[in-house]
N, C-alpha and C positions, 0 to 999 in steps of 0.2 A: 365479285372480286374475292378470291380466296385470301384467307388470312395468312400472315407470315408467322412462322414459329421458328425458334432457334434452339439448338442444343450444342454441345461441344464434346470433343474427344480430346483428352489430355493424357500425355505421357511424359515421363522424366527421362533425361539422358543420364549418362554415366557420371556427369559432373553435378548432378542434383538440380539442373535447370528444368523448369516445366515448359513444355511446348503444347500449344493448343490449336486445334483446328475447329473452327465454328461451322456448324451445319445449319443452313437456313433452308426452310421448306416453304414452298408456295405451290399448292396443288400437288401434282406428282413429281415436279422437278425439285431437285435439291442443289444448292450452291455450297461448295466447300471453300473455305478461305483460311489460310494459315496465318496466325498472329505473329509468327516469328519471321517468316521470309516473304509473306505476301502472296504465296502460291494460291491460285484459284482454279477451280474446276467445277463443271456441272456434272451431276450424276443423278440418274433416275433410279438405279438399283444399287443396293449395298453401299450407301455413302459412308457409313461408319467404318466399314472394312477398308475402303479407299483412303479414308483419313488416317487410319492406323498404318497402312502401307506407306503413306507419304511421311509420316513421323518417323517410322523406322528407317526408311531409305535416305531421306534428306537430312535428318537430324540425329540419327542413331538413338532416338528416344523410344525405348521399348518397355520401360518400367511403368506398370499401371498403378497410379496412386490409390486406387480403390481396393487393390489386392493386399 
């Protein structure tokens, strides 16, 4: 049984609110889930890019807090 690991992609919107997409990994498959709207998606390749795209399109959250 593969172990589960999680990470997150977070961005801020223009109002200073933080939006987070959690990326859970089990083997090769990754599950994305948005903490703001409940959006979920499976992704095998480039899950962090897909998470960033969701945050930008659905929440207009494009400011990287680490930058």
